[in-house]
Backbone as a ProteinNet text record, in pm:
[ID]
protein_1_A
[PRIMARY]
MIALTLLAATPTRAQTASPQDAADAVVTPNFWDPRSTGDRPTATPETIRFLASDDFPPFSFRDGSGRLTGFNIDLARALCEEMKAACSLRIKPFDALVPALVREEGDAIIAGLATTPENARTLRFSDPYLRLPARFVVLRGVELEVTPEALAGKRISVVEGSAHEAFLKAYFPNSEIIAFGDPTEARAAIGTEEAIAHFGDGLSLSFWLNGKTSSECCTFAGGPWLEPGYFDHALTIAFRGDDSLRQQAVNHALSRLQARGVYSELYLRYFPVSFY
[TERTIARY]
-7054.2	-7101.6	-7092	-7226.3	-7240.7	-7192.1	-7123.5	-7079.8	-7182.2	-7213	-7322	-7228.5	-7229	-7139.6	-7227.2	-7101	-7187.4	-7238.5	-10491.5	-10457.7	-10595.9	-10570	-10696.2	-10827.5	-10910	-11056	-11130.5	-11087	-11163.2	-11062.2	-11102.4	-11013.4	-10944.2	-10797.1	-10690.2	-10654.3	-10638.7	-10588.2	-10427.5	-10345.2	-10209.1	-10193.9	-10114.3	-10114.3	-9950.4	-9868.1	-9766.1	-9728.3	-9874.5	-9849.5	-9820.4	-9711.4	-9721.2	-9729.9	-9733.9	-9753.9	-9623.8	-9575.1	-9450.2	-9426.8	-9539.5	-9544.7	-9694.8	-9721.9	-9885.3	-9950.3	-9856.1	-9921	-9975.2	-9899.2	-10000.2	-10047.9	-10052.6	-10111	-10078.7	-9947.8	-9892.2	-9866.3	-9928	-9904.6	-9784.6	-9687.6	-9564.4	-9551.8	-9520.3	-9500.4	-9391	-9404.8	-9267.8	-9300.4	-9205.8	-9187.5	-9111.1	-9049.3	-8928.1	-8943.1	-8922.1	-8928.2	-8828.3	-8873.2	-8785.1	-8679.7	-8724.9	-8628.9	-8513.7	-8516.7	-8419.8	-8305	-8324.2	-8207.3	-8085.2	-8048	-7927.6	-7796	-7704.6	-7587.5	-7564	-7479.8	-7417.8	-7396.3	-7425.7	-7344.9	-7196.8	-7155.1	-6985.6	-6914.7	-6974.9	-6906.1	-6959.1	-6905.4	-6992.5	-6893.9	-6982	-6936.4	-6837	-6749.8	-6660.5	-6730.7	-6779.9	-6842.6	-6971.6	-7043.8	-7160.2	-7178.2	-7212.7	-7218.8	-7380.8	-7472.9	-7571.7	-7618.2	-7728.9	-7766.3	-7940.9	-7937.4	-8084.1	-8153.3	-8267.1	-8289	-8318.9	-8374.5	-8372.6	-8490.4	-8600.3	-8738.2	-8810.5	-8796.4	-8884.2	-8957.9	-9026.7	-9047.1	-9163.7	-9156.6	-9079.6	-8939.8	-8948.6	-8826.6	-8689.1	-8685.6	-8536.8	-8584.3	-8533.7	-8572.9	-8483.2	-8471	-8390.8	-8466.2	-8419.8	-8502.6	-8482.8	-8509.1	-8542.9	-8397.6	-8318.3	-8161	-8069.1	-8130.3	-8057.5	-8025.5	-8032.4	-7932.2	-8062.8	-7994.5	-8080.6	-8067.7	-8215.4	-8294.6	-8385.9	-8455.2	-8589.6	-8552.1	-8695.1	-8649.1	-8559.3	-8581.5	-8460.4	-8329.4	-8315.3	-8157.7	-8147.2	-8224.6	-8182	-8167.9	-8232.5	-8239.7	-8126	-8045.3	-7937.1	-7836.2	-7832.4	-7713.2	-7754	-7882.6	-7880.7	-7815.8	-7845.3	-7814.5	-7658.8	-7560.8	-7424.9	-7389	-7439.8	-7409	-7397.6	-7510.2	-7541.7	-7438.1	-7415.4	-7316	-7176.7	-7159	-7002.9	-6928.7	-7022.6	-6949.2	-6984	-6832.1	-6842.9	-6911.4	-7022.1	-7103.2	-7100.2	-7159	-7157.1	-7302	-7314	-7466.1	-7454	-7503.2	-7460.3	-7636.6	-7676.1	-7783.3	-7809.1	-7873.2	-7906.2	-8040	-8086	-8246.2	-8292.6	-8428.7	-8498.3	-8439.9	-8455.9	-8448.9	-8315	-8210.5	-8065.1	-7988.5	-8101.5	-8032.8	-8006	-8098.2	-8061.4	-7951.4	-7919.9	-7817.3	-7679.9	-7681.6	-7569.7	-7530.8	-7630.2	-7619.2	-7536.6	-7602.1	-7512.6	-7370	-7388.6	-7193.9	-7137.2	-7166.3	-7109.1	-7045.7	-7145.7	-7146.1	-7162	-7259.5	-7296.2	-7325.7	-7367.4	-7359.9	-7524.8	-7621	-7712.7	-7844.3	-7934.8	-8040.6	-8136.3	-8150.9	-8267.1	-8345.8	-8444.6	-8516.7	-8677.6	-8728.2	-8836.5	-8859.3	-8738.1	-8741	-8844.3	-8916.6	-8998	-8990	-9025.2	-8933.1	-9039.8	-9010.3	-9091.3	-9017.6	-9088.4	-9030.3	-8907.6	-8925.8	-8790.4	-8666.1	-8678.1	-8603.7	-8513.7	-8642.8	-8591.5	-8479.4	-8522.6	-8386.6	-8260.4	-8227.8	-8105.4	-8065.9	-8131.8	-8102	-8170.7	-8129.5	-8173.2	-8227.2	-8323.7	-8367.6	-8340.7	-8357.2	-8366.1	-8500.7	-8507.6	-8639.1	-8739.6	-8832.8	-8905.2	-8892.8	-8879.4	-8856.9	-8965	-9051.9	-9185.9	-9305.4	-9400.7	-9521.7	-9619.9	-9708	-9781.7	-9933	-9988	-10150	-10239.2	-10352.2	-10462.6	-10535.5	-10625.4	-10680	-10849	-10928.8	-11046.7	-11033.8	-11117.6	-11126.1	-11249.8	-11274.3	-11398.1	-11400.6	-11512.2	-11528.4	-11489.4	-11429.4	-11406.7	-11540.4	-11510.9	-11677.1	-11743.7	-11735.3	-11825.1	-11749.1	-11821.4	-11804.5	-11813.6	-11733.4	-11748	-11700.6	-11733	-11663.5	-11653.8	-11536.6	-11485.4	-11463.2	-11598.8	-11600.2	-11691.5	-11712.7	-11778.1	-11959.3	-11932.7	-12066.3	-12124.9	-12054.8	-12097.3	-12100.2	-12040.1	-12057.4	-12157.7	-12212.2	-12338.5	-12431.7	-12449.6	-12570.5	-12528.1	-12436.6	-12352.3	-12230	-12238.4	-12152	-12013.6	-11933.2	-11809.1	-11725.5	-11658.8	-11600.5	-11470.4	-11427	-11284.5	-11275.4	-11158.6	-11056.2	-11105.8	-11177.8	-11198.9	-11102.7	-11093.6	-10996.1	-10887.2	-10872.3	-10742.5	-10786.3	-10677.3	-10669.6	-10773.5	-10776.5	-10878.4	-11047.6	-11064.8	-11213.1	-11234.3	-11128.6	-11137.3	-11122.9	-11079.1	-11101.6	-11205.3	-11255.2	-11412.5	-11508.2	-11457.8	-11612.4	-11597.6	-11443.7	-11418.3	-11473.2	-11463.2	-11450.9	-11590.7	-11604.5	-11728.3	-11860.4	-11899.6	-12013.8	-12130.4	-12190.4	-12302.7	-12258.8	-12153.4	-12189.2	-12191.7	-12232	-12249.2	-12138.4	-12054	-11930.3	-11921.4	-11899.8	-11886.9	-11749.2	-11751	-11599.9	-11625.9	-11484.6	-11445.6	-11327.9	-11298.3	-11195.5	-11092.7	-11059.5	-10953.3	-10971.9	-10837.2	-10848.2	-10908.4	-10892.3	-10958.7	-11109.7	-11164.9	-11301.8	-11345.1	-11263.9	-11314.6	-11314.1	-11212.6	-11196.6	-11299.9	-11368.6	-11440.2	-11584.4	-11617.3	-11726.7	-11763.6	-11671.1	-11706.3	-11747.9	-11704	-11767.1	-11878.7	-11928	-12069	-12150	-12097.6	-12192.4	-12207.4	-12172.3	-12217.4	-12161.3	-12073.5	-12011.5	-12020.3	-12009.6	-11956	-11839.6	-11748.7	-11637	-11537.4	-11436.8	-11329.1	-11244.1	-11220.7	-11077.2	-10992.2	-10893.6	-10756.4	-10609.7	-10533.5	-10388.6	-10327.1	-10316.6	-10277.5	-10175.9	-10060.8	-9934.1	-10023.8	-10076.8	-10144.8	-10241.4	-10303.6	-10404.5	-10371	-10228.7	-10186.6	-10127.4	-10080.6	-10042.1	-10162.4	-10255.7	-10377.6	-10444.4	-10431.5	-10478.4	-10427.3	-10278.4	-10196.5	-10152.2	-10234	-10222.7	-10332.2	-10334.3	-10405	-10568.7	-10546.2	-10662.2	-10723.6	-10724.5	-10825.8	-10894.3	-10823.3	-10899.8	-10941.3	-10852.9	-10848.1	-10979.8	-11088.4	-11202.6	-11227.2	-11062.7	-11118	-11004.5	-11024.9	-10964.9	-10969.3	-10848.6	-10842.6	-10977.3	-10989.8	-11100.1	-11046.9	-11051.1	-10981.1	-10866.9	-10822.1	-10691	-10608.1	-10480.7	-10452.1	-10462	-10469.2	-10510.3	-10421.5	-10343.8	-10237.1	-10282	-10390.1	-10463.9	-10345.4	-10278.2	-10214.9	-10279.1	-10221	-10272.5	-10336	-10334.9	-10393.2	-10307	-10280.1	-10160.3	-10046.6	-9993.9	-9862.1	-9723.4	-9772.6	-9657.8	-9550.6	-9414.2	-9326.3	-9215.4	-9132.4	-9020.5	-8886.7	-8847.6	-8648.3	-8569.8	-8454.3	-8311.4	-8255.7	-8230.1	-8201.2	-8027.7	-7977.3	-7861.8	-7806	-7685.5	-7685.8	-7703.3	-7725.8	-7785.9	-7649.5	-7569.3	-7441.6	-7394.6	-7464.2	-7408.7	-7480.5	-7488.3	-7579.1	-7491	-7361.8	-7294.5	-7365.5	-7396.8	-7450.3	-7599.5	-7671.8	-7805	-7829.5	-7747.4	-7779.3	-7729.9	-7611.8	-7599.2	-7675.8	-7787.1	-7867.5	-7995	-8038	-8127.5	-8120.7	-7987.1	-7983	-7964.7	-7939.5	-7915.2	-8081.8	-8160	-8270.6	-8344	-8318.1	-8399.5	-8341.7	-8213.4	-8157.1	-8214.4	-8245.8	-8288.8	-8423	-8516.7	-8637.8	-8656.4	-8558.8	-8527.7	-8499.1	-8429.6	-8358.3	-8435.6	-8542.5	-8655.8	-8589.6	-8477.3	-8436.4	-8520.3	-8586	-8657.6	-8794.6	-8844.8	-8966.9	-8977.8	-8816.8	-8797.1	-8821	-8757.2	-8734.2	-8868.1	-8905.6	-9075.7	-9167.7	-9175.2	-9241.3	-9195.1	-9059.6	-9001.5	-9053.1	-9089.2	-9166.9	-9266.7	-9353.9	-9490.3	-9538.3	-9549.1	-9605.8	-9753.5	-9845.5	-9944.6	-9935.7	-9915.5	-9880.2	-10011.4	-9961.4	-10046.8	-10086.3	-10012.6	-10064	-10163.4
11731.2	11627.5	11497.9	11436.2	11295.4	11185.3	11105	10974.5	10893.9	10806.2	10684.5	10560.6	10531.3	10425	10275.5	10261.2	10123.1	10072.5	10343	10279	10242.9	10324.8	10215.3	10246	10198.3	10202.7	10226.8	10125.4	10113.3	10111.2	10144.4	10176.8	10031.9	10080.1	9921	9955.4	9859.9	9860.5	9786.5	9836.6	9792.4	9638.2	9600.5	9414.2	9401.1	9552.8	9531.7	9489.2	9482.2	9448.6	9306	9253.2	9132.4	9113.7	9026.4	8993.2	8980.7	9074	9033	8925	8887.9	8794	8727.1	8629	8574.8	8579.1	8574.3	8523.3	8635.5	8779.4	8865.4	8987.4	8939.7	8996.2	9120.8	9164.3	9328.2	9311.2	9405.5	9410.2	9508.9	9477.4	9582.7	9575.7	9718.4	9687.5	9612	9566.3	9507.5	9546.8	9606.3	9669.1	9595.8	9482	9438.7	9281.1	9257.8	9148.3	9027.2	8901.5	8856.3	8765.4	8751.4	8725.9	8807.5	8930.2	9057.2	9059.7	8962.3	8952.3	8850.9	8845.9	8771.9	8814.5	8819.8	8808.4	9008.3	9053.7	9158.4	9218.5	9351.7	9391.4	9407.4	9376.8	9342.7	9467.1	9578.5	9719.8	9757.2	9822.4	9870.7	9971.8	10087.6	10227.4	10203.6	10269.8	10252.4	10364.1	10449.1	10573.4	10623.1	10685.6	10734.9	10852.9	10969.5	11080.1	11112.4	11097.4	11136.9	11260	11326.5	11456.3	11448	11515.5	11528.2	11614.1	11659.7	11771.9	11714.9	11808.8	11738.2	11812.3	11836.3	11872.5	11788	11669.7	11605.8	11492.5	11484.6	11385.6	11323	11191.8	11111.2	11057	11117.8	11051.6	11114.6	11215.9	11292	11402.5	11387.8	11511.9	11497.3	11571.3	11584.1	11548.3	11463.3	11426	11509.8	11485	11570	11626.6	11526	11562.3	11620.2	11652.4	11707.7	11599.1	11469.7	11366.4	11355.9	11345.2	11325.6	11198.9	11171.1	11027.5	11048	10924.5	10904.5	10777.4	10761.8	10641.6	10671.2	10748.5	10760	10752.2	10837.6	10800.7	10688.2	10601.1	10470.5	10369.5	10410.2	10328.7	10375.7	10461.8	10519.3	10438.8	10449.4	10314	10205.1	10167.9	10017.7	9970.8	10069.3	10057.6	10063.9	10156.8	10160.1	10026.1	9943.3	9821.5	9723.8	9724.1	9617.7	9615.7	9742.7	9761.9	9791.2	9756.9	9751.5	9897.8	9995.3	10111.3	10235.9	10302	10418.6	10521.1	10559.6	10654.1	10785.9	10922.2	11026	11081.1	11175	11247.4	11396.6	11499.4	11633.9	11661.9	11740.9	11806.3	11952.5	11972.1	12120.1	12154.6	12249.4	12290.2	12216.6	12179.3	12104.1	12146.9	12274.9	12364.2	12344.9	12338.6	12331.1	12166.8	12097.6	11947.7	11917.3	11979.1	11941.1	12020.6	12122.2	12227.2	12159.4	12099.1	12038.4	11907.4	11860.6	11733.5	11759.3	11827	11877.9	11947.5	12007.1	12061.1	11929.8	11846.3	11720.1	11764.9	11805	11801	11662.2	11602.7	11478.2	11412.5	11267.2	11151.5	11122.6	11159.7	11063.9	11150	11202.8	11253.1	11178	11170	11094	11160.8	11220.6	11327.1	11338.6	11246.7	11221.5	11311.7	11364.1	11413.7	11381.1	11465	11395.1	11394.2	11283.8	11219.7	11314	11453.2	11517.4	11517.6	11570.3	11548.3	11637	11767.9	11843.5	11768.9	11705.9	11633.5	11531.5	11481	11366.8	11352.4	11510.5	11514.7	11525.4	11566.1	11553.1	11482.2	11403.6	11308.1	11158.6	11075.3	10967.1	10911.7	10820.2	10780.5	10638.7	10587.8	10451.9	10393.1	10280.4	10204.5	10289.1	10278.9	10340.2	10254.7	10333.5	10239.4	10304.5	10362	10386.3	10409.8	10367.6	10456	10481.3	10582.2	10662.2	10652.5	10563.4	10506.1	10592.9	10563.2	10627.5	10522.7	10547.6	10428.9	10521.9	10400.2	10443	10428	10482.7	10473	10437.8	10389.2	10360.7	10352.1	10362.4	10332.9	10200.3	10181.7	10042.8	9980	9845.5	9762.3	9759.7	9873.5	9875.4	9772.5	9676.8	9616.1	9640.4	9699.2	9779.2	9715.7	9648.9	9626.5	9774.1	9820.3	9932.2	9917.6	9875.8	9917.6	10008.6	10059	10127	10073.5	9946.9	9888	9937.7	9855.8	9839.1	10001.4	10081.9	10200	10300	10265.9	10341.9	10380.1	10490.1	10572.1	10576.5	10561.2	10599.4	10719.4	10760.9	10925.8	10858.4	10959	10955.2	11066.3	11109.9	11234	11251.5	11376.9	11387.7	11519.5	11560.5	11696	11750.2	11854.1	11952	11990.7	11948.2	11996.2	11915.1	11786.2	11692.8	11598.4	11518.3	11438.5	11307	11307.1	11194.2	11205.8	11340.3	11401.2	11372.8	11398.9	11365.3	11199.9	11147.5	11019.3	10953.5	10989.9	10930.5	11000.8	11124.8	11152.4	11066	11048.9	10961.4	10815.4	10741.5	10605.7	10552.3	10652.8	10627.8	10742.5	10730.5	10802.2	10800.2	10671.2	10682.4	10696.5	10680.9	10761.2	10910.3	10922	11084.8	11107.1	11192.1	11260.2	11387.5	11404.8	11524.9	11576.9	11680.9	11768.8	11823	11853.6	11958	12046.4	12115.6	12231.3	12182.9	12104.1	12020.1	11888.1	11808.4	11675.2	11647.2	11748.2	11719.6	11735.3	11814.4	11832.6	11694.7	11640.9	11536.7	11413	11394	11251.4	11265.4	11393.1	11391.5	11366	11371.8	11351	11219.3	11097.4	10953.8	10964.1	11024	11024.8	11079.2	11207.5	11209.4	11140	11084.9	10979.3	11046.7	11153.6	11217.4	11164.2	11091.5	10999.2	10856.9	10740.1	10633	10560.2	10665	10626.4	10794.8	10766.9	10877.3	10811.4	10921.9	10865.5	10955.7	10915.6	11009.7	10959.4	11030.8	11002	10887.6	10746.1	10671.1	10698.1	10751	10764.6	10886.9	10990.2	11080.8	10989.3	10933.9	10841.5	10769.1	10680.9	10600.5	10678.6	10806	10860	10923	10933.7	10994.6	10869.5	10750	10633.9	10587.6	10612	10608.7	10689.4	10779	10897.3	10932.2	11042.6	11077.5	11120.2	11180.5	11257.3	11185.3	11075.4	10982.1	10907.3	10890.5	10823.7	10712.9	10631.7	10486.9	10464.8	10576.8	10555	10452.5	10443.5	10438.4	10302.3	10255.6	10173.4	10180.7	10110.3	10129.8	10018.8	10056.7	9903.7	9901.5	9777.1	9749	9771.2	9782.8	9780.7	9909.9	9936.9	10042.2	10049	10185	10244.3	10320.6	10246.2	10326.6	10393.8	10439.8	10454.3	10544.1	10528.8	10607.4	10726.2	10848.3	10935.5	11022.6	10937.9	10979.5	10993.8	10849.9	10783.1	10742.2	10809.8	10694.6	10780.5	10886.7	10936.7	10824.9	10837.8	10712.5	10797.2	10778.1	10801.6	10731.5	10798.1	10756.3	10783.6	10766.4	10837.1	10884.3	11016.4	11040.1	11044.7	11039.8	11042.1	11129	11191.8	11240.8	11159.5	11215.5	11169.6	11085.5	11082.2	10995.8	10874.8	10865.7	10789.8	10671	10575.6	10470.6	10327.2	10370.9	10265.7	10285.1	10424.3	10399.8	10386	10410.6	10355.9	10215.2	10134.9	10019.1	9934.6	9973.6	9913.6	9964.8	10070.2	10096	9993.4	10025.1	9926.5	9752.7	9719.1	9579	9575.4	9676.2	9670.9	9673.3	9762.1	9789.5	9635.7	9559.3	9435	9354.3	9351.7	9258.2	9308.9	9417.9	9461.5	9412.6	9412	9372	9199.7	9123.4	9012	8944.2	9022.8	8981	9027.9	9100.1	9147.3	9278.3	9350.5	9456.7	9563.3	9582.8	9681.6	9685.7	9578.1	9560.2	9618.1	9575.6	9618.9	9767.1	9835	9960.7	10017.8	9997.4	10047	10058.4	9929.3	9926.1	10018.6	10044.8	10113	10240	10280.7	10464.6	10447.1	10333.2	10360.4	10203.6	10234.7	10090.6	10087.5	10160.8	10137.4	10159.3	10014	10004	10075.4	10167	10211.6	10141.7	9997.7	9908	9815.8
-8333.5	-8368.6	-8290.2	-8311.1	-8196.9	-8252.6	-8191.5	-8242.8	-8218.1	-8301.6	-8296.1	-8268.4	-8151.5	-8106.8	-8141.1	-8210.8	-8229.5	-8122.4	-10418.7	-10535.4	-10619.8	-10572.5	-10623.9	-10639.9	-10703.8	-10727.4	-10582.4	-10514.4	-10369.1	-10268.9	-10151.7	-10074.9	-10013.8	-9999.7	-9974.4	-9837.3	-9754	-9630.5	-9634.9	-9542.8	-9554.6	-9565	-9659	-9653	-9593.4	-9538.6	-9517.7	-9371	-9268.3	-9137.3	-9114.1	-9027.8	-8985.4	-8828.7	-8749.7	-8580.5	-8553.4	-8457.8	-8377	-8296.8	-8240.6	-8160.6	-8120.1	-8198.1	-8200.1	-8069.1	-7975.4	-7830.6	-7781.1	-7801.5	-7738.1	-7850.9	-8004.3	-8108.5	-8139.8	-8067.1	-8097.5	-8259	-8322.1	-8467.2	-8487.6	-8559.7	-8608.7	-8770.7	-8792.7	-8963.3	-9036.2	-9168.6	-9205.3	-9350.3	-9386.8	-9543.4	-9648	-9588.7	-9655.9	-9687.3	-9809.3	-9857.9	-9796	-9732.5	-9657.1	-9759	-9904.3	-9991.7	-10020	-9958	-9992.9	-9894.9	-9813.4	-9680.7	-9709	-9803.6	-9854.9	-9831.5	-9913.1	-9908.7	-9876.9	-9787	-9779.6	-9906.3	-9939.3	-10050.4	-10088.4	-10202.7	-10218	-10152.5	-10163.4	-10120.8	-10013.5	-9894.5	-9795.6	-9735.6	-9702	-9651.1	-9533.5	-9525.9	-9408.8	-9292	-9341.8	-9250.6	-9288.5	-9249	-9272.4	-9173.9	-9232.9	-9140.4	-9152.3	-9041.7	-9067.2	-9000.6	-9095.5	-9064.5	-8999.8	-8900.9	-8849.5	-8765.5	-8752.5	-8638.8	-8491.9	-8422.7	-8260.6	-8232.2	-8310.8	-8278	-8322.1	-8321.1	-8417.5	-8349.2	-8227.3	-8122.3	-8200.2	-8178	-8109	-8187.8	-8314.7	-8383.2	-8351.8	-8329.7	-8292.8	-8222.7	-8057.4	-8009	-7846.1	-7775.9	-7631.6	-7550	-7432.2	-7348.9	-7234.5	-7105.9	-6991.9	-6928.4	-6970.6	-6943	-7046.2	-7169.2	-7277.8	-7372.2	-7360.6	-7413.3	-7554.4	-7686.7	-7795.7	-7818.9	-7864.3	-7833.6	-7953.2	-7950.8	-8055.1	-8148.3	-8210.7	-8297	-8413.9	-8488.1	-8603.4	-8554.6	-8410.7	-8364.3	-8323.8	-8274.3	-8219.9	-8375	-8458.1	-8616.7	-8692.7	-8666.5	-8707	-8659.8	-8508.6	-8437.9	-8480.5	-8521.5	-8530.6	-8684.2	-8768	-8908	-8896.4	-8834.6	-8794.6	-8754.3	-8655.1	-8587.2	-8721.3	-8787	-8869.8	-8977.9	-9032.3	-9143.5	-9077.2	-8946.2	-8889.9	-8952.1	-8961.8	-9014.5	-8891.7	-8895.4	-8819.2	-8815.6	-8755.3	-8769.7	-8673.3	-8735.6	-8671.6	-8707.7	-8587.4	-8662.3	-8586.8	-8658	-8654.5	-8680.8	-8585.7	-8573.6	-8639.7	-8708.7	-8784.3	-8771.7	-8818.1	-8858.8	-8938.5	-8951.8	-9082.9	-9198.5	-9216.4	-9371.9	-9383.6	-9297.2	-9341.4	-9358.6	-9359.2	-9380.6	-9520	-9628.5	-9773.4	-9786.1	-9803.9	-9813.9	-9765.9	-9607.2	-9571.2	-9625.6	-9677	-9762.8	-9900.9	-9967.8	-10077.4	-10106.7	-9968.9	-9928.1	-9890.2	-9875.7	-9830.9	-9686.2	-9569.7	-9453.5	-9390.1	-9460.7	-9387.6	-9551.7	-9454.5	-9617.6	-9596.5	-9512.9	-9511	-9426.4	-9488.5	-9383	-9338.1	-9192.6	-9132.7	-9041.5	-9120.5	-9037.3	-9112.2	-9201.6	-9261.9	-9346.7	-9451.5	-9523.9	-9654.9	-9699.8	-9809.9	-9963.6	-10016.8	-10162.2	-10245.3	-10237.8	-10333.7	-10487.3	-10579.6	-10764.8	-10727.8	-10656.4	-10645.7	-10588.2	-10466.3	-10398.8	-10500.4	-10542.1	-10634.7	-10753.6	-10777.6	-10893.8	-10826.1	-10729.2	-10662.4	-10575.3	-10525	-10411.4	-10444.6	-10378.8	-10392.9	-10239.1	-10209.4	-10125	-10078.4	-9962.4	-9929.5	-9926.4	-9925.7	-9887.1	-9781.5	-9804.8	-9639.5	-9550.4	-9402.9	-9302.4	-9214.1	-9245.9	-9184.4	-9247	-9288.3	-9330.9	-9270.3	-9244.9	-9180.4	-9215.7	-9186.3	-9212	-9139.9	-9203.2	-9141.4	-9052.2	-8952.5	-8895.9	-8822.8	-8797.3	-8740.2	-8572.9	-8513	-8343.7	-8313	-8228.7	-8144.6	-8024	-7949.6	-7814.9	-7798.8	-7643.9	-7622.5	-7572.6	-7641.3	-7640.2	-7750.4	-7851	-7970.4	-8045.4	-8120.5	-8227.7	-8366.1	-8452.7	-8574.1	-8686.5	-8824.6	-8929.7	-8985.5	-9011.1	-9073.6	-9232.1	-9295	-9452.2	-9488.6	-9621.3	-9673	-9640.2	-9658.5	-9656.4	-9546.9	-9417.4	-9289.9	-9209.3	-9282	-9220.7	-9293.8	-9392.7	-9472.6	-9335.7	-9340.7	-9291	-9147.5	-9111.7	-8982.1	-8985.6	-8891.6	-8856.1	-8821.2	-8907.7	-8881.4	-8837.1	-8752.6	-8725.8	-8773.7	-8843.7	-8925.5	-8908.4	-8911.1	-8909	-9069.3	-9046.8	-9159.6	-9261.3	-9411.4	-9463.5	-9500	-9407.8	-9424	-9506.8	-9543.4	-9604.7	-9589	-9461.1	-9396.6	-9458.8	-9445.8	-9494.3	-9612.3	-9735.1	-9857.3	-9869.4	-9813.9	-9808.6	-9810.5	-9696.2	-9652.8	-9780.1	-9800.9	-9909.2	-10034.8	-10067.1	-10190	-10193.7	-10075.3	-10035.6	-9972.5	-9851.6	-9767.4	-9790.7	-9933.3	-9957.9	-9893.9	-9839.3	-9790.9	-9655.5	-9585.6	-9422.7	-9441	-9287.6	-9238.2	-9177.4	-9262.7	-9234.1	-9164.6	-9029.4	-8940.4	-8931.5	-8966.1	-8974.8	-8851.9	-8812.8	-8689.4	-8729	-8637.4	-8673	-8627.1	-8552.3	-8473	-8448.6	-8401.7	-8377.3	-8249.2	-8151.8	-7982.5	-8009.2	-8130.4	-8123.7	-8206.8	-8302.4	-8364.6	-8291.6	-8174.8	-8114.2	-8005.2	-7965.3	-7855.2	-7913.1	-8024.3	-8092.8	-8062.4	-8051.9	-8018	-7891.5	-7778.2	-7620.4	-7617.8	-7707	-7694.7	-7761	-7846.5	-7936.7	-8028	-8062.6	-8209.1	-8336.4	-8308.1	-8413	-8354.6	-8468.4	-8395.9	-8414.6	-8492.4	-8538.1	-8548	-8521.5	-8592.9	-8678.6	-8743.5	-8877.9	-8870.8	-8841.1	-8830.6	-8855.8	-8845.1	-8824.4	-8719.7	-8780.7	-8720.6	-8583.3	-8630.8	-8553.9	-8430.5	-8482.4	-8368.6	-8266.8	-8338.8	-8243.7	-8137.7	-8206.9	-8097.7	-8007.8	-7980	-7877.4	-7814.4	-7851.4	-7777.6	-7724.6	-7768.9	-7711.6	-7571.7	-7569.5	-7447	-7357	-7395.1	-7324.5	-7206.7	-7115.5	-7031	-7117.2	-7189.1	-7232.3	-7277.8	-7345.9	-7389.5	-7260.5	-7192	-7029.8	-7075.4	-7169.6	-7208	-7256	-7305.8	-7380.6	-7494.2	-7570.2	-7733.3	-7742.8	-7879.9	-7928.9	-8075.3	-8141.7	-8293	-8307.5	-8461.6	-8515.5	-8650.8	-8691.6	-8832.2	-8827.5	-8961.9	-8971.4	-9020	-9045.1	-9128.8	-9258.6	-9282.2	-9436.4	-9502.6	-9613.4	-9662.6	-9799.9	-9865.3	-9990.2	-10047.9	-10180.1	-10264.9	-10246.4	-10238.7	-10296.6	-10206.3	-10066.7	-9937.9	-9808.2	-9806.8	-9695.6	-9710.3	-9823.2	-9871.7	-9839.6	-9752.3	-9664.7	-9644.6	-9667	-9604.3	-9554.9	-9465.3	-9392.6	-9442.8	-9486.9	-9591.1	-9539.1	-9569.6	-9563.9	-9700.8	-9680.4	-9802.4	-9809.8	-9953.1	-10000.9	-10109.6	-10140	-10241.4	-10356.5	-10489	-10598.3	-10669.4	-10635.2	-10659.3	-10591.3	-10467.5	-10349.4	-10340.3	-10454.2	-10457.6	-10339.8	-10327.7	-10223.9	-10097.9	-10041.1	-9892.4	-9903.5	-10004.5	-10026.2	-10043.4	-10132.7	-10124	-9995.7	-9899.8	-9793.6	-9672.4	-9690.9	-9590.8	-9638.8	-9746.5	-9761.4	-9740.2	-9747.4	-9709.4	-9536.2	-9471	-9339.4	-9273.5	-9334.7	-9290.2	-9314.9	-9406.1	-9440.1	-9329.9	-9311.7	-9178	-9062.2	-9034.9	-8884.4	-8893.9	-8966.2	-8962	-8921.2	-9036.4	-9021.4	-8850.3	-8784.8	-8714.9	-8569.1	-8610.7	-8515.7	-8441	-8445.5	-8390.8	-8445.8	-8545.6	-8605.7	-8533.7	-8517.3	-8413.6	-8293.2	-8232	-8079.9	-8085.7	-8193.7	-8168.6	-8212.4	-8275.7	-8306	-8184.3	-8107.1	-7988.4	-7895	-7898.7	-7805.4	-7800.8	-7917.6	-7939.2	-7953.5	-8023.5	-8037.7	-7970	-7860.9	-7749.7	-7793.9	-7842.6	-7880.7	-8037.2	-8100.6	-8248.5	-8356.4	-8444.9	-8516.4	-8631.4	-8632.9	-8748.3	-8685.4
[MASK]
++++++++++++++++++++++++++++++++++++++++++++++++++++++++++++++++++++++++++++++++++++++++++++++++++++++++++++++++++++++++++++++++++++++++++++++++++++++++++++++++++++++++++++++++++++++++++++++++++++++++++++++++++++++++++++++++++++++++++++++++++++++++++++++++++++++++++++++++++++

């Protein structure tokens, strides 16, 4: 065990993003109502035993020296410091996390566990601490308004069989949608001018844009898309169904981390090219 030292009928863009710093126009997500950061809950947990996997980069993984790190790991540490709770972290395979929580081998899962109807019957979840939007990407220097009207008649590359393809077919019916077998081919279509834009997972695209394989060819266009039913998956922290104490304490701590700028600092530490 490791100690933690202290929606719509028309496409909708995320309304949850706010500038971290107007000077450099870096955008970080904000999922919390600033009015919710009031008094600390009357009761807070003295301890939280987090459960996580170590094969989910950049959220939780081992670095070159074998040290456990990642966005989820640092977020758990920050939550513990905010709650002034003694915390620990136990690593298990992803499939073993829920059984371990049910057996009370831990108190909270921080591993991107999906809030499926099955999980919701036995578990409770924190407020979302990260949503994963879709984004458009274009060649640098290309000025493009990414709306159904502006992209009518234009070619957009996408991964075949993906939620992104289904979304484009539903909401960009007048565009020429070109589907490819994998993300590499779909992204390459921009450089070869087979497509004027690519539409895909914002998180993956942010790492591609920041990596060597993109050769700094491209940039995000428009804003993030979080259309319900397509791109509304959110990362949350899971608790046992009867543990409202820790759920409420974590929700309050998350909003406090956002208000104090800690969340934005963690986000940009692991996602230097913001996908918001």
